[in-house]
N, C-alpha and C positions, 0 to 999 in steps of 0.2 A: 504494500500500500504506500503510495507516494506521500511526501510531506504535505503537498497541496490537498490531496484527498483527505488526509487525516485532519487537517485544519478545517476543511469544509464540514466534515462530519462533526467535529468538535463544536463548530459554530452552531450547527443544527441542534446538537445536544444541549448546548448552552441556552439556546432559545427555548427549548422545551423546559429546561430547569427554571428559567426565568418565569415562564408561564405558571409552572407549578408553585414557585415561590410566592408569586402574587396570590394565587388561589389559596395557598397555605396560610397566608396572612389573614385572608378573609374567613377561611374555614375554622382554623384553630380547634379542630376536633381532637380532644384529649384521648390518648390510648391508655388502656388499663395496664399499668406497670406492676409486675409481680416482684415482690421482695421476699427473700428467704432468710431464716434465722440459722445461725451456726448449729449444726446437728439435726436440722430438719430433714426427715426422710422424704424421698422422692422415688417411689417404687423400690428397685433394688439398689438405689443410690442414696447418698447422704450429702447434703450441702455443707460445705466447710468454708471458713475464712482464715487466712493467715497473713500477718503483717510483717513487713521487712523494713528495718531501719538501717542496716548495714549488710552489704553483700559479702559472700565468701571471698571475693576479690578485694575487699576493703573499701568499696565505694559507699559513701553515705547516700541514703535514699529514704523515702517514706511512701511505701506502696502497700496496699492490701489486695491480695488476690482472693477472688472467689473461685472455688472449684467444686466439682462433685466427685465423689469417690465411692467405690464398692467396698465390701468387707474384706477382711483377711489381708492385711498389709504384708504378711510374710510370703504371699504368693509373688510370682514374677510380675513385674509392674509394666503397664502400658500407659504412657502419657500422651494425651491428645491436645493439639494446639489448632485452633480454628482460624478462619480467614477474616478478611475485612468485611464489616457489616454482618458477620456471623457471630455466634457465641458458642458456648459448650454444647448447646442444643443441637447443633448440626451433626453431632456424633451420637445422638440419643440411641439410634438403632444399634450402632456398633457397641456401645457401652452395655446395652441389655444383652447383646449376643455373646459378649466375652466375660461378663461379670461373674459367672459361675466358675470360671476356670482361672481367671487372672485377677490381680488387683489393678483396677483401672482408675485413672484420675484425669479428668478433662477440665482444663483451666479456661476461665475468661481472661484473655490477655489484658494487660494494663490499658485502661481507657475503653473497655468494653463491658457492657451489661452491669454486673454487680461487683466487678473489681473496681479499684479506685479510679476515678476520673481525674488524673493528675494533669494540671495545665502545663502544656509544653513550654519549657523555659524560653525557647527561641521565639515563640509566638506570643506569649503573655509574660514578659519578664517582670511586670509589676505584681503578678500574682505570687511571686517568690515561692513557688512550689518546689520543695526539696526533692520530690519524687518525679518532677517533670522532665527528666532526662530520657529522651526517646532514642538515643543512640542504640544501635543493635547490640553492641557489647554490653551496655548497661541492662537492657531488657533480658539478654541471655543470662547475665549474672544474677539478676533478680529471680528468674525462674529456677536456676540451679540452687540458689539459696533457699527458696521456698520448698523445693523438693527435699533438700537436706534436712530442713527443719521438721518435715513430717516423716523423716526416717527413710527416705528413698535415695539410695546412692547408685543404684543400677536400674536402668529402665529401657524399654523399647520406646521409640519416639515415632508418632504418627502425626503428620502436619498437612495443612492445606493453605494455599495462598499466602496471606500475611503470616500465618503460623509457620510456613516454610521459610520465609525470609528471616524470621527470628530463629527458627529451628536450625537452619544451616550454620549460623554462628554459634548457637548453643552446642551443637554436636562437634564443631571444630575446636571450641574452647575446652570442652570436657569430654573428649572421646573415650576416656577410660570408663565413663559412666553409662555410655550408650551400648545396649546389647544389639539392637537392630534399628534401622531408620527407614521408615516408609515415607517417602518424600513426594508430595502431590502438588501439582499445579503451580509451578514456577519454572522459568527458564534457568538453566545452569549458569549462564553469564548474561546479564542484561535484565535484572529485575527493575522495578519501578523507575523507568527511564526518565532522564532529565529532559530529553528532547520532545516528548509528547506535550501537547499544549497544557494539559492539567499539571504536568510536572514542572513546567516553567512557571506557572502561576503559584503553585503550592510551595515552591522554594522561596518566594518573596513573601515577606511578612504581611504586607498590605493585601496582596492577592489572596493569600491563604485565609486571611480573616474574612474577606468578602465572599469567597467561595464557600467557606464553612457556614457563614451566616445564612447564605442562600439555601444550603442543603438542610440546615437545622430546621427551617420552616416547613420542609416537606421531605422527611427521610424516604418516603415512598417513591419519590421521583427518580432518584438514582437507581433504586431497585427495579423500577419499571424499565429503565434502559437496559440494565444487565439481564433482566428476565424476559426481555422482548415483549413488554406489556404496555408500551407507550400509546399504541394506536397510530403512531406515525410510521408509515410503511418503510421509509428509508432507514430510520433508526432501528426498527425492529428487525430489519434484514441485515444491516451492516454492523450493528454494535451489540447485538444480543450475544451473550456469553454462554447461553445454554443451547442444547441441541434443538429443543422445542420450547415454545413459550411456557413458562411455569404456571401452575394452577393457582387459582384464587387463594386457596388455603395456604400454600407455600408463601405467596406474596404477603398475606396478612401476618403470618408468623414472623417472616423476615422483617417486616416493618416494625413489629413490636420489639424484636431483638435490637434493632438499630435506634430505638427511641429512648433508651435509658438516659436520664438527664444528669447534668452536673448537679451536685447537691449544695454547692456553695460557690462563692466567687463571682466574677463579672459575667459569667454565662449560666448562672444558676437557673435550673428549670429547663434548659435547652439540651437537646440530645448531644452527648459528648463524643461519640465515636468519630465524627468527622474532624473535629479539632485535634483529638488525641491520636487515634490510631492511624489516621490518614495524613493530615497536615503535619502532625508531630513527626511522622516518619520522614517526610521530605525536609522539614526544617532542621532536623538533627542529624541528617546524613547527606549533607550537601556535597561533600567531596566524592563525586560519583566514581571516578577512577580508583580512588582509595577504597571505596566500597567494593568494587569489582575485584580489586587485588585481595581484599580480606576474604572474599568468597573463595577465590581460587586457592588461596593459602589454606583455608579451612578444609576444603575437600581433600587436600593432601594428608590431613590428620585423621581421616576416617579409616579406622582399622576394624570395622564391623560391617556386617552385610547391609547393603543399600538396595532398596526397591524404589524405582522411580515410576510414578503412575500419572498419566496425563489423559485428559479427555480429547478424543479425536476431533470434536466439533467446537472447541474453544477457539474463536477466530483470532484471539490475541496471542495464542501459543500453538501454532501449527505443528504437526508431527515432524516436519522437516527440520525444526530447530533442535530436535533431540536424537534423530536417528542417523546423523552423520551426513545428511543430504546438504545442509547448509551450515555455515558458521556465522558468527556475528563480528562485524567490523565497526570501529568507532573512530570518530574524530572530534576535536573541539571546535566550537564556533561561537559567534556572538548570539545571544538570545533573540528570538523573534519578537517577544514581548519585553520591552526594556523599561525599567524604572530608574529614574535619574540616579538615585543613591547607589544602585547596584549595577551600573552599566558595565563594570569590569568583570562581573561574575561570568565565568565561562559556562557554556552549555555543551553537553556531550551528545552528539548525533550518533545514531547507530543504524545499520542496515545489514541484511544478510549478504553473504558471499558464498560462492560455489567453488568446487575444486579446480575449475578452470580459470579462476581469478575474477569472474564477474562479480561486481560489487566492491572490488578493491580499487585503489587509485583515488584521486581527488582528496588526498589526505586521510583516507580511511585505512586504518591499520587493523589487520586480523587480530581478534581477541584483545584489542587495545594494547598490544605489545606485551601482555602479561604472561604469555606462554612463549618463551624465547624460541625463535627460528621456526615457529609453527605458522604456516600460511595455507593450511587446509582445514576443512570442516572436521570436527571430531565427533566420534560416537560418544554417547553419554558415559560409557564405562571408562573412557580414557581420562575423565576428570578425576577419577578416584584411584590413583595408582597403587594405593596401599590397602584398599578394601578387599576382603577375601571373596566377596560375592557382590556382583552388580547386575541388576536386571532392570530392563525398561519394558513397561507394559502400557498399552493403550486401551482405554475403555470406550465403548460406543455411547459417549455422553459429551456434555459440554464441560463447563468449569466446575460446577458444583457436584462433584462425584458422589459423595455420600447420599445426596438427595436424588440425583438423576439416575444412578445405577447402583442402588444399595446392595442388591444380591451379588452382582459381579464384584463390587468393592469388598464386601464381606468375605467372599471366596478368596480373593487375592490376599487380603490381610490374614485370614486364617491359615493359608498355606505358607505365607512368609514367616509366620511365627514358628513354623517347624524347622526353619533353616538354622543350623547350628554351625559353630566354628569347629576347629579341630578338636576331637574328643579328648586329646591330651593337653589342651590349652591350660594355662594357668587360670585357676578358677576366679581369682580376684580381678584380673585385668584382661583376660582373654588373649594373652600373648602366647603363641605357640613356640616352644623351645625344643621341639623334636628335632634331633640331628638328621633324621631321614625324611623330613617334611617336604612334601611336594604340593604345588597348587594344581588343582584339577577342575574340570567342569562337572556339574552335578545336575540332577533333576529332583523335583519335588513330586511325590507320588500323586496319582489320580488326575494328572493333567492340569493342576491348578496353576503352575508356572511352567514355562517352556525351559529349555536348557539354559542354565545360568551362564551369563557372560562374565567371566572372571578376569579382573584386571591383572596386569603384570605384578609379579611379587617383588618384595624387597626382604631383606633379612628381618625375621621376626614376625612376618605376617602369617595369617592362619588360613585354613581350608574350609570351604563351605561344604557341609554335609547335610543329610536329612535324618529325621527321627522325631519321636514324640516324647 
């Protein structure tokens, strides 16, 4: 998709959002917001809250996480992290499916639902919110600290969308704690791009405040765009992130999840997810090339099995970005939208390139120069040179995999949980020290996963095997 087409589509989406903003100001229809108490049961789950004032990395903070958990913390743990405008509820089916065999814990990310709505320090400096650091390193440290406080030092990690952006750094900073990582719905290089129009706006303080104020008046509006429910044919065809338009029930539930408000401060009573989870992400991670470098470095630390799962019909993340057909090239440029105070701030443009060099040139560097001497597209497994097992699977769905293809998603997750490292690995850290160790391909029984693509080995890595 060319930059001009992208900007035209964005202009159309902005027009739709403006219309819904004005309508929202007139409607002001309150939603029923459900609050839970610590220890309150919810079927097979229990609602919990945990507060963090200092992370295990020594960072000062002030954040409270809401999460749901199952019984029996002594069981093998699975941690779930949701996406933008989602909450722990997106995993409700998977939690019920696994709760009898595993200890499951699904978090509301900082700035979502019943976790604390910390004002981003870069967007609301006057709020002086000690927990308002939305750098990915801080978010990863906060989650690792919360898990340690509840007694979880080893866990499987399952992530979606925004949860994957945070989860990638979490897994890279604390690889010894991760048993397996099921990574869903994010590119491997080139997450929340600075070149897309909303990226340019959200990186500016004034633009971020204006856009979040507009979305706060009508949380449903952005969901209608993502779910293909605007009623505007061009938007529903070109910007829908789902395979099919989502049902009314799913839209109503998602609107409620995205409407949890700030409890205090300058935006008290307004939905907080837009200012926190969205604008906060852009405001606190402006060094885009530095962010890409941190991701590539994190992948090299993965010494555990990795399963990448993508929806085939998510227009923003085509399969060619993962299967080795295309790579991503980047160059820096001046922003399209310029604000006088920030004229010098660089913007990073990106576009795909192919093995024959199409897409390179004009200042575009393959992989932003972060993978030395590499000028070709890479298969997903090549990003994880030290992982014992890497598998890429596509589902017949769009972006919201647990909602659009629940049965297929459950089957993949269930099979992935049977993948083990070398039977003689060190129990505490999963490092194989067998003198006769070899890396091999493997299969999971019953056709749940195809033959595993295993990355090249280094000294100390482990073998993927199967078993229950």
